[in-house]
mmJSON file of the N, C-alpha and C atoms, coordinates in Angstrom:
{"data_MODEL":{"atom_site":{
"group_PDB":["ATOM","ATOM","ATOM","ATOM","ATOM","ATOM","ATOM","ATOM","ATOM","ATOM","ATOM","ATOM","ATOM","ATOM","ATOM","ATOM","ATOM","ATOM","ATOM","ATOM","ATOM","ATOM","ATOM","ATOM","ATOM","ATOM","ATOM","ATOM","ATOM","ATOM","ATOM","ATOM","ATOM","ATOM","ATOM","ATOM","ATOM","ATOM","ATOM","ATOM","ATOM","ATOM","ATOM","ATOM","ATOM","ATOM","ATOM","ATOM","ATOM","ATOM","ATOM","ATOM","ATOM","ATOM","ATOM","ATOM","ATOM","ATOM","ATOM","ATOM","ATOM","ATOM","ATOM","ATOM","ATOM","ATOM","ATOM","ATOM","ATOM","ATOM","ATOM","ATOM","ATOM","ATOM","ATOM","ATOM","ATOM","ATOM","ATOM","ATOM","ATOM","ATOM","ATOM","ATOM","ATOM","ATOM","ATOM","ATOM","ATOM","ATOM","ATOM","ATOM","ATOM","ATOM","ATOM","ATOM","ATOM","ATOM","ATOM","ATOM","ATOM","ATOM","ATOM","ATOM","ATOM","ATOM","ATOM","ATOM","ATOM","ATOM","ATOM","ATOM","ATOM","ATOM","ATOM","ATOM","ATOM","ATOM","ATOM","ATOM","ATOM","ATOM","ATOM","ATOM","ATOM","ATOM","ATOM","ATOM","ATOM","ATOM","ATOM","ATOM","ATOM","ATOM","ATOM","ATOM","ATOM","ATOM","ATOM","ATOM","ATOM","ATOM","ATOM","ATOM","ATOM","ATOM","ATOM","ATOM","ATOM","ATOM","ATOM","ATOM","ATOM","ATOM","ATOM","ATOM","ATOM","ATOM","ATOM","ATOM","ATOM","ATOM","ATOM","ATOM","ATOM","ATOM","ATOM","ATOM","ATOM","ATOM","ATOM","ATOM","ATOM","ATOM","ATOM","ATOM","ATOM","ATOM","ATOM","ATOM","ATOM","ATOM","ATOM","ATOM","ATOM","ATOM","ATOM","ATOM","ATOM","ATOM","ATOM","ATOM","ATOM","ATOM","ATOM","ATOM","ATOM","ATOM","ATOM","ATOM","ATOM","ATOM","ATOM","ATOM","ATOM","ATOM","ATOM","ATOM","ATOM","ATOM","ATOM","ATOM","ATOM","ATOM","ATOM","ATOM","ATOM","ATOM","ATOM","ATOM","ATOM","ATOM","ATOM","ATOM","ATOM","ATOM","ATOM","ATOM","ATOM","ATOM","ATOM","ATOM","ATOM","ATOM","ATOM","ATOM","ATOM","ATOM","ATOM","ATOM"],
"id":[1,2,3,4,5,6,7,8,9,10,11,12,13,14,15,16,17,18,19,20,21,22,23,24,25,26,27,28,29,30,31,32,33,34,35,36,37,38,39,40,41,42,43,44,45,46,47,48,49,50,51,52,53,54,55,56,57,58,59,60,61,62,63,64,65,66,67,68,69,70,71,72,73,74,75,76,77,78,79,80,81,82,83,84,85,86,87,88,89,90,91,92,93,94,95,96,97,98,99,100,101,102,103,104,105,106,107,108,109,110,111,112,113,114,115,116,117,118,119,120,121,122,123,124,125,126,127,128,129,130,131,132,133,134,135,136,137,138,139,140,141,142,143,144,145,146,147,148,149,150,151,152,153,154,155,156,157,158,159,160,161,162,163,164,165,166,167,168,169,170,171,172,173,174,175,176,177,178,179,180,181,182,183,184,185,186,187,188,189,190,191,192,193,194,195,196,197,198,199,200,201,202,203,204,205,206,207,208,209,210,211,212,213,214,215,216,217,218,219,220,221,222,223,224,225,226,227,228,229,230,231,232,233,234,235,236,237,238,239,240],
"type_symbol":["N","C","C","N","C","C","N","C","C","N","C","C","N","C","C","N","C","C","N","C","C","N","C","C","N","C","C","N","C","C","N","C","C","N","C","C","N","C","C","N","C","C","N","C","C","N","C","C","N","C","C","N","C","C","N","C","C","N","C","C","N","C","C","N","C","C","N","C","C","N","C","C","N","C","C","N","C","C","N","C","C","N","C","C","N","C","C","N","C","C","N","C","C","N","C","C","N","C","C","N","C","C","N","C","C","N","C","C","N","C","C","N","C","C","N","C","C","N","C","C","N","C","C","N","C","C","N","C","C","N","C","C","N","C","C","N","C","C","N","C","C","N","C","C","N","C","C","N","C","C","N","C","C","N","C","C","N","C","C","N","C","C","N","C","C","N","C","C","N","C","C","N","C","C","N","C","C","N","C","C","N","C","C","N","C","C","N","C","C","N","C","C","N","C","C","N","C","C","N","C","C","N","C","C","N","C","C","N","C","C","N","C","C","N","C","C","N","C","C","N","C","C","N","C","C","N","C","C","N","C","C","N","C","C","N","C","C","N","C","C"],
"label_atom_id":["N","CA","C","N","CA","C","N","CA","C","N","CA","C","N","CA","C","N","CA","C","N","CA","C","N","CA","C","N","CA","C","N","CA","C","N","CA","C","N","CA","C","N","CA","C","N","CA","C","N","CA","C","N","CA","C","N","CA","C","N","CA","C","N","CA","C","N","CA","C","N","CA","C","N","CA","C","N","CA","C","N","CA","C","N","CA","C","N","CA","C","N","CA","C","N","CA","C","N","CA","C","N","CA","C","N","CA","C","N","CA","C","N","CA","C","N","CA","C","N","CA","C","N","CA","C","N","CA","C","N","CA","C","N","CA","C","N","CA","C","N","CA","C","N","CA","C","N","CA","C","N","CA","C","N","CA","C","N","CA","C","N","CA","C","N","CA","C","N","CA","C","N","CA","C","N","CA","C","N","CA","C","N","CA","C","N","CA","C","N","CA","C","N","CA","C","N","CA","C","N","CA","C","N","CA","C","N","CA","C","N","CA","C","N","CA","C","N","CA","C","N","CA","C","N","CA","C","N","CA","C","N","CA","C","N","CA","C","N","CA","C","N","CA","C","N","CA","C","N","CA","C","N","CA","C","N","CA","C","N","CA","C","N","CA","C","N","CA","C","N","CA","C","N","CA","C","N","CA","C"],
"label_alt_id":[null,null,null,null,null,null,null,null,null,null,null,null,null,null,null,null,null,null,null,null,null,null,null,null,null,null,null,null,null,null,null,null,null,null,null,null,null,null,null,null,null,null,null,null,null,null,null,null,null,null,null,null,null,null,null,null,null,null,null,null,null,null,null,null,null,null,null,null,null,null,null,null,null,null,null,null,null,null,null,null,null,null,null,null,null,null,null,null,null,null,null,null,null,null,null,null,null,null,null,null,null,null,null,null,null,null,null,null,null,null,null,null,null,null,null,null,null,null,null,null,null,null,null,null,null,null,null,null,null,null,null,null,null,null,null,null,null,null,null,null,null,null,null,null,null,null,null,null,null,null,null,null,null,null,null,null,null,null,null,null,null,null,null,null,null,null,null,null,null,null,null,null,null,null,null,null,null,null,null,null,null,null,null,null,null,null,null,null,null,null,null,null,null,null,null,null,null,null,null,null,null,null,null,null,null,null,null,null,null,null,null,null,null,null,null,null,null,null,null,null,null,null,null,null,null,null,null,null,null,null,null,null,null,null,null,null,null,null,null,null],
"label_comp_id":["MET","MET","MET","THR","THR","THR","ARG","ARG","ARG","PRO","PRO","PRO","GLU","GLU","GLU","LEU","LEU","LEU","ARG","ARG","ARG","GLY","GLY","GLY","ILE","ILE","ILE","THR","THR","THR","VAL","VAL","VAL","GLY","GLY","GLY","GLU","GLU","GLU","PHE","PHE","PHE","ILE","ILE","ILE","ARG","ARG","ARG","ALA","ALA","ALA","LEU","LEU","LEU","GLU","GLU","GLU","ARG","ARG","ARG","GLU","GLU","GLU","GLY","GLY","GLY","PHE","PHE","PHE","TYR","TYR","TYR","LEU","LEU","LEU","ASP","ASP","ASP","ARG","ARG","ARG","THR","THR","THR","ARG","ARG","ARG","GLY","GLY","GLY","SER","SER","SER","HIS","HIS","HIS","LEU","LEU","LEU","ARG","ARG","ARG","TYR","TYR","TYR","ARG","ARG","ARG","ASN","ASN","ASN","ALA","ALA","ALA","ASP","ASP","ASP","GLY","GLY","GLY","ARG","ARG","ARG","GLN","GLN","GLN","VAL","VAL","VAL","THR","THR","THR","VAL","VAL","VAL","ALA","ALA","ALA","PHE","PHE","PHE","HIS","HIS","HIS","ARG","ARG","ARG","SER","SER","SER","GLY","GLY","GLY","ALA","ALA","ALA","THR","THR","THR","PHE","PHE","PHE","GLY","GLY","GLY","LYS","LYS","LYS","ALA","ALA","ALA","MET","MET","MET","LEU","LEU","LEU","HIS","HIS","HIS","SER","SER","SER","LEU","LEU","LEU","LEU","LEU","LEU","ARG","ARG","ARG","ALA","ALA","ALA","THR","THR","THR","ARG","ARG","ARG","TRP","TRP","TRP","ASN","ASN","ASN","ASP","ASP","ASP","GLU","GLU","GLU","ASP","ASP","ASP","LEU","LEU","LEU","ARG","ARG","ARG","ARG","ARG","ARG","ILE","ILE","ILE","GLY","GLY","GLY","LEU","LEU","LEU","LEU","LEU","LEU","ASP","ASP","ASP"],
"label_asym_id":["A","A","A","A","A","A","A","A","A","A","A","A","A","A","A","A","A","A","A","A","A","A","A","A","A","A","A","A","A","A","A","A","A","A","A","A","A","A","A","A","A","A","A","A","A","A","A","A","A","A","A","A","A","A","A","A","A","A","A","A","A","A","A","A","A","A","A","A","A","A","A","A","A","A","A","A","A","A","A","A","A","A","A","A","A","A","A","A","A","A","A","A","A","A","A","A","A","A","A","A","A","A","A","A","A","A","A","A","A","A","A","A","A","A","A","A","A","A","A","A","A","A","A","A","A","A","A","A","A","A","A","A","A","A","A","A","A","A","A","A","A","A","A","A","A","A","A","A","A","A","A","A","A","A","A","A","A","A","A","A","A","A","A","A","A","A","A","A","A","A","A","A","A","A","A","A","A","A","A","A","A","A","A","A","A","A","A","A","A","A","A","A","A","A","A","A","A","A","A","A","A","A","A","A","A","A","A","A","A","A","A","A","A","A","A","A","A","A","A","A","A","A","A","A","A","A","A","A","A","A","A","A","A","A","A","A","A","A","A","A"],
"label_entity_id":["1","1","1","1","1","1","1","1","1","1","1","1","1","1","1","1","1","1","1","1","1","1","1","1","1","1","1","1","1","1","1","1","1","1","1","1","1","1","1","1","1","1","1","1","1","1","1","1","1","1","1","1","1","1","1","1","1","1","1","1","1","1","1","1","1","1","1","1","1","1","1","1","1","1","1","1","1","1","1","1","1","1","1","1","1","1","1","1","1","1","1","1","1","1","1","1","1","1","1","1","1","1","1","1","1","1","1","1","1","1","1","1","1","1","1","1","1","1","1","1","1","1","1","1","1","1","1","1","1","1","1","1","1","1","1","1","1","1","1","1","1","1","1","1","1","1","1","1","1","1","1","1","1","1","1","1","1","1","1","1","1","1","1","1","1","1","1","1","1","1","1","1","1","1","1","1","1","1","1","1","1","1","1","1","1","1","1","1","1","1","1","1","1","1","1","1","1","1","1","1","1","1","1","1","1","1","1","1","1","1","1","1","1","1","1","1","1","1","1","1","1","1","1","1","1","1","1","1","1","1","1","1","1","1","1","1","1","1","1","1"],
"label_seq_id":[1,1,1,2,2,2,3,3,3,4,4,4,5,5,5,6,6,6,7,7,7,8,8,8,9,9,9,10,10,10,11,11,11,12,12,12,13,13,13,14,14,14,15,15,15,16,16,16,17,17,17,18,18,18,19,19,19,20,20,20,21,21,21,22,22,22,23,23,23,24,24,24,25,25,25,26,26,26,27,27,27,28,28,28,29,29,29,30,30,30,31,31,31,32,32,32,33,33,33,34,34,34,35,35,35,36,36,36,37,37,37,38,38,38,39,39,39,40,40,40,41,41,41,42,42,42,43,43,43,44,44,44,45,45,45,46,46,46,47,47,47,48,48,48,49,49,49,50,50,50,51,51,51,52,52,52,53,53,53,54,54,54,55,55,55,56,56,56,57,57,57,58,58,58,59,59,59,60,60,60,61,61,61,62,62,62,63,63,63,64,64,64,65,65,65,66,66,66,67,67,67,68,68,68,69,69,69,70,70,70,71,71,71,72,72,72,73,73,73,74,74,74,75,75,75,76,76,76,77,77,77,78,78,78,79,79,79,80,80,80],
"pdbx_PDB_ins_code":[null,null,null,null,null,null,null,null,null,null,null,null,null,null,null,null,null,null,null,null,null,null,null,null,null,null,null,null,null,null,null,null,null,null,null,null,null,null,null,null,null,null,null,null,null,null,null,null,null,null,null,null,null,null,null,null,null,null,null,null,null,null,null,null,null,null,null,null,null,null,null,null,null,null,null,null,null,null,null,null,null,null,null,null,null,null,null,null,null,null,null,null,null,null,null,null,null,null,null,null,null,null,null,null,null,null,null,null,null,null,null,null,null,null,null,null,null,null,null,null,null,null,null,null,null,null,null,null,null,null,null,null,null,null,null,null,null,null,null,null,null,null,null,null,null,null,null,null,null,null,null,null,null,null,null,null,null,null,null,null,null,null,null,null,null,null,null,null,null,null,null,null,null,null,null,null,null,null,null,null,null,null,null,null,null,null,null,null,null,null,null,null,null,null,null,null,null,null,null,null,null,null,null,null,null,null,null,null,null,null,null,null,null,null,null,null,null,null,null,null,null,null,null,null,null,null,null,null,null,null,null,null,null,null,null,null,null,null,null,null],
"Cartn_x":[147.224,146.588,145.896,144.603,144.27,142.862,143.22,142.356,141.757,141.13,141.052,139.952,139.701,138.985,140.449,141.027,141.758,142.651,142.591,142.78,143.744,144.2,146.439,145.968,147.395,147.876,149.152,149.168,150.422,151.396,153.074,153.651,153.562,152.851,152.928,151.564,150.845,148.997,149.454,150.09,150.818,151.061,152.066,153.021,152.233,150.923,150.275,149.273,148.978,147.964,148.494,150.864,151.008,151.257,151.249,151.33,150.545,150.08,147.863,147.625,147.731,147.607,148.622,149.89,150.419,151.707,152.277,153.855,154.606,155.602,156.318,157.766,158.94,159.82,161.411,161.12,162.805,163.821,163.937,165.37,165.213,166.366,166.472,167.815,167.629,168.64,168.45,169.411,168.929,167.839,167.136,165.427,164.187,164.899,164.842,163.923,163.159,162.135,161.886,162.045,161.727,160.335,159.392,158.768,157.883,157.985,158.111,156.669,155.852,154.729,155.252,154.601,155.56,154.804,154.371,153.867,154.448,155.539,156.398,156.565,155.312,155.132,156.571,156.704,157.575,157.366,157.634,157.93,158.45,159.17,159.944,159.406,159.395,158.438,160.002,159.807,160.952,160.205,160.779,159.9,161.585,160.543,161.833,160.981,159.587,158.987,157.572,157.558,156.486,154.513,154.344,153.479,153.818,154.684,154.419,153.728,152.862,151.773,152.286,152.436,152.818,152.085,152.844,152.289,151.536,151.137,149.733,150.661,151.703,152.448,152.958,154.034,154.245,153.25,152.053,151.218,150.299,151.111,150.196,151.766,152.65,153.721,153.533,152.861,153.383,151.852,150.931,149.877,150.099,151.047,151.042,152.095,153.223,154.24,153.249,151.94,151.001,150.49,149.576,148.822,147.383,146.944,145.852,144.88,143.66,142.834,141.395,140.817,139.385,138.165,138.949,138.495,139.407,140.193,141.779,141.385,141.689,141.636,140.271,139.14,138.29,138.613,138.85,139.385,139.93,140.976,141.985,141.24,140.444,139.95,140.625,141.609,142.496,141.174,140.032,139.349,137.852,137.519,135.47,134.462],
"Cartn_y":[75.955,75.32,74.577,74.114,73.35,72.419,71.0,70.512,69.688,69.044,68.083,66.25,67.412,66.488,65.863,66.696,66.037,64.492,63.925,61.854,62.215,60.909,60.557,60.508,60.637,60.689,60.512,59.92,58.494,60.379,59.942,60.88,60.643,59.382,59.134,60.126,59.998,60.636,62.218,62.539,64.745,64.479,64.049,64.665,63.764,63.401,63.999,64.712,64.542,66.409,67.291,67.326,68.384,68.995,68.016,67.967,68.369,67.592,68.232,69.25,70.252,71.493,72.422,72.228,72.598,72.838,71.789,72.08,71.512,71.216,70.477,70.728,68.962,68.888,69.946,70.305,71.289,70.435,70.198,69.205,68.178,67.718,66.068,66.26,66.151,65.947,64.627,63.457,62.449,62.024,62.087,61.633,62.968,64.349,65.17,65.962,65.76,66.972,68.067,68.561,70.879,70.48,70.496,71.196,72.393,72.995,74.553,75.297,75.57,76.53,77.559,77.439,79.409,80.501,79.884,81.671,82.034,80.905,81.134,80.248,79.493,78.886,77.543,77.169,75.664,74.633,74.142,72.361,71.892,71.257,69.827,69.287,67.947,66.718,65.911,65.779,64.148,63.177,61.809,61.13,60.084,58.45,57.018,56.2,56.044,55.649,55.972,56.073,55.977,56.136,54.744,54.469,54.845,55.399,56.393,56.591,57.334,58.439,59.191,60.328,61.307,62.286,62.282,61.851,63.67,63.957,65.33,66.254,67.042,67.876,68.121,66.388,67.018,68.018,66.868,67.659,69.021,69.497,70.226,71.569,70.973,72.469,72.396,70.45,70.755,71.55,71.743,72.064,73.698,74.309,75.91,76.468,75.036,75.863,75.981,74.959,74.841,76.096,76.291,77.99,77.449,76.788,75.367,75.848,76.764,76.401,75.517,75.205,74.833,74.036,75.034,74.555,73.618,73.974,73.165,71.981,72.465,70.694,69.656,70.174,69.885,69.586,69.811,69.129,68.37,67.988,67.105,66.21,66.365,64.685,64.735,65.662,65.886,66.498,67.192,67.446,66.765,66.819,66.661,66.693],
"Cartn_z":[97.174,96.199,96.422,97.299,97.574,96.902,96.763,94.891,95.393,96.691,97.042,96.206,95.264,93.787,92.862,93.304,91.966,91.902,90.981,90.656,89.91,91.216,90.771,89.291,89.332,87.617,87.194,86.206,86.132,85.466,85.339,84.408,82.787,82.687,80.865,80.979,81.434,81.43,81.807,82.237,83.279,81.285,81.137,80.001,78.022,78.213,77.107,77.306,78.512,78.976,78.044,78.819,78.16,77.063,76.254,74.652,74.335,74.14,74.274,74.37,75.069,74.966,75.164,74.113,73.069,74.507,74.911,75.893,74.642,74.5,73.421,74.67,73.888,75.263,74.621,75.133,75.136,75.053,76.185,76.378,78.249,77.684,79.006,79.427,80.874,81.39,82.572,82.538,83.257,83.585,84.334,84.464,84.484,83.766,83.891,82.835,82.652,80.909,81.901,80.26,80.208,79.679,79.279,79.142,78.395,77.291,77.709,76.452,76.797,75.684,74.979,73.889,72.957,73.932,74.642,75.686,77.107,76.86,77.919,78.993,79.214,80.573,80.433,82.045,81.832,82.508,81.956,83.156,83.403,84.571,84.172,85.04,84.246,85.35,85.495,86.791,86.631,87.672,86.879,86.73,86.744,87.097,86.327,86.123,86.611,85.451,85.058,83.666,82.9,83.608,84.295,84.721,85.899,87.059,88.66,88.463,89.712,90.237,90.94,90.494,91.099,92.654,93.967,94.862,95.001,96.015,95.646,95.301,97.08,96.725,95.573,94.858,93.451,92.579,92.629,91.102,91.575,92.78,92.841,92.336,92.86,92.243,90.588,90.026,88.733,87.575,88.579,88.169,88.23,89.377,89.063,88.844,87.719,86.815,84.803,85.647,83.495,83.413,85.397,85.533,84.236,84.894,84.118,84.948,84.898,85.948,85.721,86.907,87.188,85.318,84.931,83.414,82.776,83.065,82.243,82.181,84.096,84.6,84.189,84.238,83.914,82.165,81.369,79.948,80.224,81.087,81.057,81.725,82.501,83.215,83.765,84.944,86.222,87.447,87.158,88.139,88.202,89.26,89.221,88.6],
"occupancy":[1.0,1.0,1.0,1.0,1.0,1.0,1.0,1.0,1.0,1.0,1.0,1.0,1.0,1.0,1.0,1.0,1.0,1.0,1.0,1.0,1.0,1.0,1.0,1.0,1.0,1.0,1.0,1.0,1.0,1.0,1.0,1.0,1.0,1.0,1.0,1.0,1.0,1.0,1.0,1.0,1.0,1.0,1.0,1.0,1.0,1.0,1.0,1.0,1.0,1.0,1.0,1.0,1.0,1.0,1.0,1.0,1.0,1.0,1.0,1.0,1.0,1.0,1.0,1.0,1.0,1.0,1.0,1.0,1.0,1.0,1.0,1.0,1.0,1.0,1.0,1.0,1.0,1.0,1.0,1.0,1.0,1.0,1.0,1.0,1.0,1.0,1.0,1.0,1.0,1.0,1.0,1.0,1.0,1.0,1.0,1.0,1.0,1.0,1.0,1.0,1.0,1.0,1.0,1.0,1.0,1.0,1.0,1.0,1.0,1.0,1.0,1.0,1.0,1.0,1.0,1.0,1.0,1.0,1.0,1.0,1.0,1.0,1.0,1.0,1.0,1.0,1.0,1.0,1.0,1.0,1.0,1.0,1.0,1.0,1.0,1.0,1.0,1.0,1.0,1.0,1.0,1.0,1.0,1.0,1.0,1.0,1.0,1.0,1.0,1.0,1.0,1.0,1.0,1.0,1.0,1.0,1.0,1.0,1.0,1.0,1.0,1.0,1.0,1.0,1.0,1.0,1.0,1.0,1.0,1.0,1.0,1.0,1.0,1.0,1.0,1.0,1.0,1.0,1.0,1.0,1.0,1.0,1.0,1.0,1.0,1.0,1.0,1.0,1.0,1.0,1.0,1.0,1.0,1.0,1.0,1.0,1.0,1.0,1.0,1.0,1.0,1.0,1.0,1.0,1.0,1.0,1.0,1.0,1.0,1.0,1.0,1.0,1.0,1.0,1.0,1.0,1.0,1.0,1.0,1.0,1.0,1.0,1.0,1.0,1.0,1.0,1.0,1.0,1.0,1.0,1.0,1.0,1.0,1.0,1.0,1.0,1.0,1.0,1.0,1.0],
"B_iso_or_equiv":[0.0,0.0,0.0,0.0,0.0,0.0,0.0,0.0,0.0,0.0,0.0,0.0,0.0,0.0,0.0,0.0,0.0,0.0,0.0,0.0,0.0,0.0,0.0,0.0,0.0,0.0,0.0,0.0,0.0,0.0,0.0,0.0,0.0,0.0,0.0,0.0,0.0,0.0,0.0,0.0,0.0,0.0,0.0,0.0,0.0,0.0,0.0,0.0,0.0,0.0,0.0,0.0,0.0,0.0,0.0,0.0,0.0,0.0,0.0,0.0,0.0,0.0,0.0,0.0,0.0,0.0,0.0,0.0,0.0,0.0,0.0,0.0,0.0,0.0,0.0,0.0,0.0,0.0,0.0,0.0,0.0,0.0,0.0,0.0,0.0,0.0,0.0,0.0,0.0,0.0,0.0,0.0,0.0,0.0,0.0,0.0,0.0,0.0,0.0,0.0,0.0,0.0,0.0,0.0,0.0,0.0,0.0,0.0,0.0,0.0,0.0,0.0,0.0,0.0,0.0,0.0,0.0,0.0,0.0,0.0,0.0,0.0,0.0,0.0,0.0,0.0,0.0,0.0,0.0,0.0,0.0,0.0,0.0,0.0,0.0,0.0,0.0,0.0,0.0,0.0,0.0,0.0,0.0,0.0,0.0,0.0,0.0,0.0,0.0,0.0,0.0,0.0,0.0,0.0,0.0,0.0,0.0,0.0,0.0,0.0,0.0,0.0,0.0,0.0,0.0,0.0,0.0,0.0,0.0,0.0,0.0,0.0,0.0,0.0,0.0,0.0,0.0,0.0,0.0,0.0,0.0,0.0,0.0,0.0,0.0,0.0,0.0,0.0,0.0,0.0,0.0,0.0,0.0,0.0,0.0,0.0,0.0,0.0,0.0,0.0,0.0,0.0,0.0,0.0,0.0,0.0,0.0,0.0,0.0,0.0,0.0,0.0,0.0,0.0,0.0,0.0,0.0,0.0,0.0,0.0,0.0,0.0,0.0,0.0,0.0,0.0,0.0,0.0,0.0,0.0,0.0,0.0,0.0,0.0,0.0,0.0,0.0,0.0,0.0,0.0],
"pdbx_formal_charge":[null,null,null,null,null,null,null,null,null,null,null,null,null,null,null,null,null,null,null,null,null,null,null,null,null,null,null,null,null,null,null,null,null,null,null,null,null,null,null,null,null,null,null,null,null,null,null,null,null,null,null,null,null,null,null,null,null,null,null,null,null,null,null,null,null,null,null,null,null,null,null,null,null,null,null,null,null,null,null,null,null,null,null,null,null,null,null,null,null,null,null,null,null,null,null,null,null,null,null,null,null,null,null,null,null,null,null,null,null,null,null,null,null,null,null,null,null,null,null,null,null,null,null,null,null,null,null,null,null,null,null,null,null,null,null,null,null,null,null,null,null,null,null,null,null,null,null,null,null,null,null,null,null,null,null,null,null,null,null,null,null,null,null,null,null,null,null,null,null,null,null,null,null,null,null,null,null,null,null,null,null,null,null,null,null,null,null,null,null,null,null,null,null,null,null,null,null,null,null,null,null,null,null,null,null,null,null,null,null,null,null,null,null,null,null,null,null,null,null,null,null,null,null,null,null,null,null,null,null,null,null,null,null,null,null,null,null,null,null,null],
"auth_seq_id":[1,1,1,2,2,2,3,3,3,4,4,4,5,5,5,6,6,6,7,7,7,8,8,8,9,9,9,10,10,10,11,11,11,12,12,12,13,13,13,14,14,14,15,15,15,16,16,16,17,17,17,18,18,18,19,19,19,20,20,20,21,21,21,22,22,22,23,23,23,24,24,24,25,25,25,26,26,26,27,27,27,28,28,28,29,29,29,30,30,30,31,31,31,32,32,32,33,33,33,34,34,34,35,35,35,36,36,36,37,37,37,38,38,38,39,39,39,40,40,40,41,41,41,42,42,42,43,43,43,44,44,44,45,45,45,46,46,46,47,47,47,48,48,48,49,49,49,50,50,50,51,51,51,52,52,52,53,53,53,54,54,54,55,55,55,56,56,56,57,57,57,58,58,58,59,59,59,60,60,60,61,61,61,62,62,62,63,63,63,64,64,64,65,65,65,66,66,66,67,67,67,68,68,68,69,69,69,70,70,70,71,71,71,72,72,72,73,73,73,74,74,74,75,75,75,76,76,76,77,77,77,78,78,78,79,79,79,80,80,80],
"auth_comp_id":["MET","MET","MET","THR","THR","THR","ARG","ARG","ARG","PRO","PRO","PRO","GLU","GLU","GLU","LEU","LEU","LEU","ARG","ARG","ARG","GLY","GLY","GLY","ILE","ILE","ILE","THR","THR","THR","VAL","VAL","VAL","GLY","GLY","GLY","GLU","GLU","GLU","PHE","PHE","PHE","ILE","ILE","ILE","ARG","ARG","ARG","ALA","ALA","ALA","LEU","LEU","LEU","GLU","GLU","GLU","ARG","ARG","ARG","GLU","GLU","GLU","GLY","GLY","GLY","PHE","PHE","PHE","TYR","TYR","TYR","LEU","LEU","LEU","ASP","ASP","ASP","ARG","ARG","ARG","THR","THR","THR","ARG","ARG","ARG","GLY","GLY","GLY","SER","SER","SER","HIS","HIS","HIS","LEU","LEU","LEU","ARG","ARG","ARG","TYR","TYR","TYR","ARG","ARG","ARG","ASN","ASN","ASN","ALA","ALA","ALA","ASP","ASP","ASP","GLY","GLY","GLY","ARG","ARG","ARG","GLN","GLN","GLN","VAL","VAL","VAL","THR","THR","THR","VAL","VAL","VAL","ALA","ALA","ALA","PHE","PHE","PHE","HIS","HIS","HIS","ARG","ARG","ARG","SER","SER","SER","GLY","GLY","GLY","ALA","ALA","ALA","THR","THR","THR","PHE","PHE","PHE","GLY","GLY","GLY","LYS","LYS","LYS","ALA","ALA","ALA","MET","MET","MET","LEU","LEU","LEU","HIS","HIS","HIS","SER","SER","SER","LEU","LEU","LEU","LEU","LEU","LEU","ARG","ARG","ARG","ALA","ALA","ALA","THR","THR","THR","ARG","ARG","ARG","TRP","TRP","TRP","ASN","ASN","ASN","ASP","ASP","ASP","GLU","GLU","GLU","ASP","ASP","ASP","LEU","LEU","LEU","ARG","ARG","ARG","ARG","ARG","ARG","ILE","ILE","ILE","GLY","GLY","GLY","LEU","LEU","LEU","LEU","LEU","LEU","ASP","ASP","ASP"],
"auth_asym_id":["A","A","A","A","A","A","A","A","A","A","A","A","A","A","A","A","A","A","A","A","A","A","A","A","A","A","A","A","A","A","A","A","A","A","A","A","A","A","A","A","A","A","A","A","A","A","A","A","A","A","A","A","A","A","A","A","A","A","A","A","A","A","A","A","A","A","A","A","A","A","A","A","A","A","A","A","A","A","A","A","A","A","A","A","A","A","A","A","A","A","A","A","A","A","A","A","A","A","A","A","A","A","A","A","A","A","A","A","A","A","A","A","A","A","A","A","A","A","A","A","A","A","A","A","A","A","A","A","A","A","A","A","A","A","A","A","A","A","A","A","A","A","A","A","A","A","A","A","A","A","A","A","A","A","A","A","A","A","A","A","A","A","A","A","A","A","A","A","A","A","A","A","A","A","A","A","A","A","A","A","A","A","A","A","A","A","A","A","A","A","A","A","A","A","A","A","A","A","A","A","A","A","A","A","A","A","A","A","A","A","A","A","A","A","A","A","A","A","A","A","A","A","A","A","A","A","A","A","A","A","A","A","A","A","A","A","A","A","A","A"],
"auth_atom_id":["N","CA","C","N","CA","C","N","CA","C","N","CA","C","N","CA","C","N","CA","C","N","CA","C","N","CA","C","N","CA","C","N","CA","C","N","CA","C","N","CA","C","N","CA","C","N","CA","C","N","CA","C","N","CA","C","N","CA","C","N","CA","C","N","CA","C","N","CA","C","N","CA","C","N","CA","C","N","CA","C","N","CA","C","N","CA","C","N","CA","C","N","CA","C","N","CA","C","N","CA","C","N","CA","C","N","CA","C","N","CA","C","N","CA","C","N","CA","C","N","CA","C","N","CA","C","N","CA","C","N","CA","C","N","CA","C","N","CA","C","N","CA","C","N","CA","C","N","CA","C","N","CA","C","N","CA","C","N","CA","C","N","CA","C","N","CA","C","N","CA","C","N","CA","C","N","CA","C","N","CA","C","N","CA","C","N","CA","C","N","CA","C","N","CA","C","N","CA","C","N","CA","C","N","CA","C","N","CA","C","N","CA","C","N","CA","C","N","CA","C","N","CA","C","N","CA","C","N","CA","C","N","CA","C","N","CA","C","N","CA","C","N","CA","C","N","CA","C","N","CA","C","N","CA","C","N","CA","C","N","CA","C","N","CA","C","N","CA","C","N","CA","C","N","CA","C","N","CA","C"],
"pdbx_PDB_model_num":[1,1,1,1,1,1,1,1,1,1,1,1,1,1,1,1,1,1,1,1,1,1,1,1,1,1,1,1,1,1,1,1,1,1,1,1,1,1,1,1,1,1,1,1,1,1,1,1,1,1,1,1,1,1,1,1,1,1,1,1,1,1,1,1,1,1,1,1,1,1,1,1,1,1,1,1,1,1,1,1,1,1,1,1,1,1,1,1,1,1,1,1,1,1,1,1,1,1,1,1,1,1,1,1,1,1,1,1,1,1,1,1,1,1,1,1,1,1,1,1,1,1,1,1,1,1,1,1,1,1,1,1,1,1,1,1,1,1,1,1,1,1,1,1,1,1,1,1,1,1,1,1,1,1,1,1,1,1,1,1,1,1,1,1,1,1,1,1,1,1,1,1,1,1,1,1,1,1,1,1,1,1,1,1,1,1,1,1,1,1,1,1,1,1,1,1,1,1,1,1,1,1,1,1,1,1,1,1,1,1,1,1,1,1,1,1,1,1,1,1,1,1,1,1,1,1,1,1,1,1,1,1,1,1,1,1,1,1,1,1]
}}}
């Protein structure tokens, strides 16, 4: 999944996007937050500061877990 047009996103922005799309905080363990969706999808977000920006590899991994398509990414504002 190569998306060169993806913009950088902070941890806080990503978490807000998850919550807007129906994910809820299921549990925490240290700096790892596990978010779940009613349809069974789950995403684990590991971070140290909410203002930190995800690297490309981490962002791609998180997006695979969310199963968002290009239309979803445009609506959220991650794709130009």
